C-alpha positions in Angstrom: -169.9 9.4 115.5 -170.8 12.7 117.8 -174.0 14.5 116.3 -173.3 17.9 115.4 -174.3 20.7 117.9 -176.9 23.0 116.3 -175.8 26.6 116.8 -178.6 29.0 118.4 -179.9 31.8 116.2 -177.4 35.0 116.3 -178.4 38.4 116.4 -175.1 40.9 116.0 -176.0 44.5 117.2 -174.4 48.0 117.2 -175.2 50.6 119.2 -173.7 53.0 116.4 -176.0 51.9 113.6 -179.5 53.7 113.1 -180.6 50.7 111.2 -179.9 48.5 114.3 -181.9 50.8 116.0 -184.7 50.5 114.0 -184.6 46.7 113.6 -184.9 46.5 117.3 -187.9 48.5 117.5 -189.5 46.2 114.6 -188.6 43.4 116.5 -190.1 44.8 119.8 -193.5 45.6 117.9 -193.9 42.6 115.7 -192.0 39.7 117.1 -191.2 40.3 120.9 -191.2 36.6 121.5 -188.0 36.3 119.6 -185.7 38.8 121.5 -185.2 36.1 124.1 -184.7 33.2 121.9 -181.8 34.7 120.0 -178.1 35.1 121.1 -177.2 38.8 121.2 -173.8 39.6 120.0 -172.0 42.9 119.7 -170.3 44.5 116.7 -168.4 47.7 116.6 -165.4 48.9 115.1 -162.3 48.1 117.2 -159.9 50.9 118.5 -156.1 50.1 118.2 -155.8 48.2 121.5 -158.6 45.7 120.5 -157.1 45.6 117.1 -153.8 44.3 118.5 -155.7 41.8 120.8 -157.8 40.7 118.0 -154.5 40.1 115.8 -152.4 38.4 118.5 -155.5 36.1 119.4 -156.1 35.1 115.5 -153.4 36.0 113.0 -155.2 37.3 109.7 -158.4 38.1 111.6 -159.5 41.4 110.7 -162.5 43.5 111.3 -164.4 44.4 108.1 -163.7 48.0 107.3 -164.8 49.5 104.1 -164.4 53.1 102.9 -167.5 55.1 102.4 -168.2 57.8 100.1 -169.7 61.2 100.8 -172.4 60.4 98.5 -173.2 57.4 100.6 -173.3 59.3 103.8 -175.5 61.8 102.4 -177.8 59.1 101.3 -177.8 57.2 104.4 -179.0 60.6 106.1 -182.0 60.7 104.0 -182.9 57.3 104.2 -182.7 57.4 107.9 -184.9 60.2 108.1 -187.6 58.3 105.9 -187.5 55.1 108.0 -187.9 57.1 111.2 -191.0 59.3 109.7 -192.4 55.8 108.7 -192.1 54.4 112.3 -193.4 57.9 113.8 -189.8 58.7 115.4 -188.4 61.9 115.6 -184.3 61.1 115.6 -181.5 63.6 116.5 -178.6 62.6 114.8 -175.5 62.4 117.0 -172.3 64.0 116.3 -169.5 61.9 117.1 -166.5 64.0 117.8 -164.2 61.6 119.1 -165.4 58.1 118.0 -164.6 55.4 120.5 -167.1 52.4 120.7 -165.1 50.4 123.2 -167.0 52.2 126.3 -170.5 51.4 125.2 -170.0 47.9 123.8 -167.8 46.6 126.5 -170.4 47.7 129.1 -172.7 45.3 127.2 -170.9 42.3 128.9 -171.1 43.7 132.4 -175.1 44.5 131.5 -175.3 40.9 130.1 -173.7 39.4 133.3 -176.3 41.0 135.3 -179.2 40.1 133.2 -179.3 43.8 131.8 -178.1 43.3 128.4 -181.5 43.9 126.5 -181.9 46.9 128.8 -178.4 48.3 128.0 -179.0 48.3 124.3 -182.3 49.8 124.9 -181.0 52.6 126.8 -177.9 53.3 125.0 -180.0 53.4 121.3 -182.8 55.6 122.9 -179.7 57.9 124.1 -178.1 58.1 120.8 -180.9 58.3 118.5 -183.6 60.0 120.4 -181.8 62.1 122.6 -178.6 62.8 120.7 -176.2 61.8 123.5 -172.5 60.9 122.9 -172.2 57.3 123.6 -168.5 57.6 122.7 -167.9 59.6 125.8 -167.1 57.5 128.9 -168.8 59.9 131.3 -172.0 59.7 129.3 -171.6 56.0 129.1 -171.1 55.7 132.8 -174.3 58.1 133.5 -176.7 55.6 131.3 -175.5 52.4 132.7 -175.9 53.6 136.3 -179.6 54.7 135.3 -180.2 50.9 134.6 -178.5 49.7 137.6 -175.1 49.1 136.7 -171.9 49.8 139.2 -170.7 53.5 137.4 -167.0 52.4 138.5 -167.0 49.0 137.1 -168.4 50.6 133.9 -165.7 53.4 133.8 -162.8 50.8 134.0 -164.3 48.4 131.4 -162.1 49.5 128.5 -159.1 49.1 130.8 -160.1 45.7 132.3 -157.9 42.9 130.8 -161.1 40.3 131.4 -163.7 42.6 129.8 -161.1 43.2 126.9 -160.7 39.5 126.3 -164.5 39.2 126.2 -164.4 42.0 123.7 -161.7 40.1 121.6 -163.6 36.9 121.5 -166.7 38.9 120.2 -164.9 40.5 117.5 -163.7 37.0 116.5 -167.3 35.7 116.3 -167.7 38.7 114.0 -164.8 37.3 111.8 -165.8 33.8 112.1 -169.6 34.4 111.3 -168.5 36.7 108.2 -170.5 39.5 109.8 -169.9 42.6 107.5 -172.8 45.2 109.0 -175.7 45.1 111.0 -178.2 44.3 111.8 -177.1 40.8 111.0 -179.2 37.5 111.7 -178.0 34.0 111.3 -180.4 31.1 112.0 -178.3 27.6 111.4 -176.2 28.7 108.4 -178.6 31.1 106.8 -177.4 34.8 107.1 -179.8 37.8 106.9 -178.7 41.2 106.6 -180.3 44.3 107.2 -183.5 46.0 108.3 -185.4 44.6 105.6 -184.6 41.0 106.4 -186.1 41.1 110.0 -189.2 39.4 108.7 -187.3 36.7 107.0 -185.3 36.1 109.8 -188.4 35.8 112.2 -190.1 33.5 109.8 -187.1 31.2 109.3 -187.3 30.5 113.3 -190.7 28.9 112.9 -189.6 26.9 109.6 -186.5 24.6 109.0 -183.7 26.5 107.6 -182.5 25.8 104.1 -179.4 23.9 103.7 -176.5 25.6 101.8 -172.8 26.9 102.2 -172.4 28.4 105.7 -170.6 31.2 106.9 -167.8 31.7 109.6 -166.8 28.2 111.0 -168.9 26.5 108.4 -167.5 28.5 105.5 -164.8 30.8 104.3 -164.3 33.9 106.2 -165.3 37.5 104.7 -163.2 39.3 102.6 -162.1 42.8 103.9 -161.2 46.1 102.3 -159.0 48.9 103.4 -160.6 51.9 105.4 -161.6 53.1 108.6 -165.5 52.9 108.4 -167.9 50.1 108.2 -170.2 49.5 105.0 -173.6 51.2 105.4 -174.2 50.3 101.7 -178.0 50.2 101.5 -181.5 50.7 103.3 -181.2 47.4 105.1 -177.6 47.4 106.6 -175.2 49.6 108.6 -172.1 49.3 110.2 
């Protein structure tokens, strides 16, 4: 019998999420040695093209959209303000006038190829949350990518390049298979850890054996999804 391959610990990140930005700051501060041990995987709300490609690649696979109430939106604004103050950060809340998350997240694949994946996440995160830049704007994405050494023309073409789009579809399939519904989302073995308040638990799990239990994705059932066009940002720990 062939031995079962152990899957590496995984970190699902989104350049949209303030909670993801905080989680990375906490990891950099408290557990920097883990950042090269984990497998980074992007999570973003797909545009119509990505949705069609996803449906074609795996009928029935859906990105986990959830409606979000106005009250929840106001709560998140207050919560993020508190969390930023606790970290001595001054955030500039961005205005997403024309949300299109493909340019920034597909650029990650180009950056990862060049060994600059972490650098891209860090630069895009600073631009969005500390500088108030619009990372849905392809021109902004190109400018930021060139700052870390990526080819601007290649970055500009990323959302229109079939091979890069295919990489994006495979990433969205990973989201579905692993049962990811918000970020930051960590997985060690079959154990998931969702949210900013689970960073410490996830880090601890990498030094101790993960408990056995029902897995997610390929080892368990895919997540239920709900109607709507906004990912769930339901508590202080997680954000879509």
